[in-house]
N, C-alpha and C positions, 0 to 999 in steps of 0.2 A: 126551168127544171135543169136545163143543161148548165146554167150559170151556177146553180147550187152544187151540182155534182163537181164542177171544176174547183169550187172552193174547199171541198173536203180533202184531207190528206190521203194519199194512196197507201197501199199495203207496204210498199217499200219504205215509205217514210215512217210508218208505225214500227216496223222492225228495227229501223235505225235508232229509234228512241227507246226501245225496250231495254236493252242492256245497260245503257247509262242510268236509266231509272232504277233498275234492280241493284246496280252497284252503289248508287247513292243511298238507297234504302238500307242496304247492309252496313254501310259505313255509319249511317245515322242511328242505327239501333244500338242502344247502350249495352255493353258487355259487362258481365260480372267481374269485378276486380279480383285478381288472384289473391288468395288468402295468404297473409304474411305470417310466417311461423312465429309462434309465441317465443319471445326472447327471455321471458321470465320462467326459470326452471323451478321444479319442486324437488325437494329432498325428503326421503322417507327413511324409516328404520332399516329397510331392506337394502337400500343403495347408497347410504350415507358415505361409504368409503370412497366414492368417486371424487369427493371434495378434497381428498388427500393429495391429488395431483392437479397442477395448474393453479390459477389465481381465481378466488371466489369472494363474493360479497353475499352474505347470507342473512336474511331477516327472519327472526322468530316472532311470530305473531299469534293472536287468537281472534276469531271472528267477533267475539263479544267485546273486545277491547276498543274503547273510543279513540285512543291515541293511535292504535294500529289502523283503524279505519281511515283516519286522516292521513296517515303515511302512505296508504296503498297507491293513490294516484301518482305521488312523487316517486315512489319506488318503481312503478311501471314505466314512467318516463326515463328513469335512470337505467332500467333494464334495456330500453330501446337503444341505448348507447353502448351496451355491453359488447356486442359483436365487433363494433368499430374499435373498441379499446382492448379487445382480447381478454375480457374479464367475464367470467360466468356470474350472472346475477340470479340468485335463488331465494326461495322463501320456504319456511317450515311452519306448518300449523301445529302448535303444541297440543291442541286438543285431540288431534288425530295421530300424532307421533310423540307419545309420552316418553319413549325411550330416548329420543334426541333431546327432549327437555331435561332429562336427568343427566345425559351425557355431557351437555354443555352448561349444566347448573344454571338454568334460566330462572332468575328470581324476580325479574321485572320485564314488562312488555311495553313497547317492542324492544328487542335486543338485536343488535347487529354485530356480526363477526366478520373479520377479514381473514382470509386463509391464503397463504402462499406456500405451495409445496409442503403441506402438512404442518406449517407453523401458523398458529392461530393468535389473533390479536382482537381485542374487544374495541369496537368503534365507540368513541366518546364525543364526537363532534356534533355539529348542527345537522339537522335532518332536512336538508334541501338538496335539490338535484345538483346545483352548482357545487355545493360542498362535497357531495359524494364523488362528483367527477374530478374535482381537484385533489381529493384524498387519494384517488387511484392514479390519476395522470401524473401528479407531482410526487407520487410515492411517499406521501406523508406517513404512511404506516411504518416506515423504517425507523422513525423516531419514537415509536411506541414500544413498550415492554411486552414481549410475547408471553403467552400463557405458559406456565411451568409444565414440564413434561409429566409431572405427577398428576396434573389436572388436565392433561390433554385428552381429547375424546377417545383416543385409542389405548389409553393406559388401563391397567387392571382396576384401579380405583373407579374410573369413570365407567368401565364396563359393568362393575358391580352396581353403581348408581343407576345405570340404565336399566338393568334387570330389576332393581327395586322399584323404579318408577313404573315399569311395565306391570309388575305385580300389583302395585297399588291401583293402577287403572283397571286391571282385571277384577280386583276385589270390588271396586266401585261399580263396575258394570254388573257384576253378580248381585250386589246389593240392590241396585235399581231394578234388576230383573225380578228378584224375589219380592220386592215391595210393590212394584207396579204391575207386573204380569201375573204373579202367583197370588198376590193379595196377602202376603205374610206381613205381620206388623213389624215395625222397625226394631222393637226390642227382641222379637223372635229372630230377626236377621243377625242381630249382635250376638245372641246366644249361639246360633249356629256357627258363626265365625269364631267365637271363643272356643267352642268344642273342637272345631277343626284345627285351630291353632295349637290347642293342648295336645291333641292326638299326634299332630305332625311333629311337635317338639319332642314328645316321648319317643316316637319312632326314630327320629333323627339322632337323639341321644343314644338309644340302644345300638343303632347302627355304628355310630362313632366308637362306642365302647368295644363292640365286636371287632372292628377294624384295628383298634389300638391293641387289643389282646392278641390278635393274629400277627400283627407286625412286631410288637414288643411284648412277648408273653411275660406274665408276672411270675416271680420265683415261687409263689405259693402253689401255682398250678403247673410247675415244671415236671419233668419226668422223674421216675423213681431213682435214676442214677444220681440226680442232684442231691437227694436226701442221703444216699449212700456216701457220696463224697463228703457231704457236710458232716455226717457222723464219724467218718474216718478221720477227718481233720480235727474234730473235737477230741476223739480218743488219743490221737497222736499228741495233741497239746497237753492233755492230762498226763500221759506217760512221761512227757518231757518235764513237766513240772514235778512229778514224783521223783524222777531221776535227779533233778537238781536238788530237791530236798534231801534225798538220801546221801548225795555227795557232800552236802553241807554238814549233815549229821555225822558222816564218817570222818570228815576232817576234824571235827570237834572231839570225837572219841579218840582219834590218833594223838591229838595234842594232849589229852588227859592221860593216855597211856604212857606217852613219853615222859611226862612230868612224874608219874608214879614210878616208872623205872629208874629215873634219875635219882629220885629220893631214896629208893631202895638200895641203889648202889652206894650212895653216900652212907647210909646207915650200916650197910654190911662191911664196908671197907674202913670207915672212919668212925664207927659208932663207939669203940672203946679202945683203951691203950693196948690191950692184948689182941686186937684185931677181931674180936668176936662182936657179933651184932649187939648193939646196945638195946637192952629191953626198953620197950616203949613205956614211958611213965604215963600212968593214967592221968588224964586231965590236961596233957600237953598236946598242942596241935602240931601238925606236920611242919608248919613254919617255924615253930619254936625248936623242934628237934633239928631242923636243918641248921638253924643258927648255932645251936649247941655243938653240932658236928663240926661246923666251920671253926668255931672257937677252939675245939680240941685239936684240930689240925694246925692252927696257928701256934698253939703251945708246943706241939711236937717239933715244929720247924724252929722255934726259938731254942729248944733244948738241943737240937742237933747243931745249931750254929754255935 
């Protein structure tokens, strides 16, 4: 019994082994790995202006697109290198962000854009991780033609396109809601949208007419002073025309009176040898009498000579 007791470890020995065993247990216990921040960013209609600063590579995709589904793993691997290269790697779901789809005129999927300080270029190369890395690292984007400012995402034209795409998506959702949730037939939904469009067009047209008349009033609806000025101008024009006609008639009358006076003087002074007015012969015109008086004068001058 004493031999067995001697073979068992004492309390001091147990205490000396306790702390090393606990430390070994703690070190051997697997710890959860720290979550790595997602390097792939998302861009929405509300915060898209952040891509106007810095360097970005943006992928436009749709969940139902097979080519987009094949590209997603490659794009995620490329995004893991973004922080090391100082490039922001982002993606845009066009089904959730229709405004960005219209703003960038997305006509095929997937579409990739490179952006450097607000200057956009459409990527046309191969879709592998190495190609993406060399495109950014070797700055191959400098040899590509940038998107025109007219078609830039911040231009007025693209803002209008974005609003149009948002409106179309809103109409589509309303159509789906009416047909699926409310049970309205498809043709009924079309009729409703047609009536709403007609009413909205009439309202907008009337509003534009009112604004135009307020800013540039028509002459037909001007104040009473305009009509008074117009009538005064017309009366003045008529009076001026009448004065011109009277002056023209007066000049013609003066010329006729001068001719008559001249003829009368000739008839009174040279009408007969005795100096008496020569009686006007019936049937002779004034021109014939004038010639006769001139002939008589020439005869007198010949006799005097």
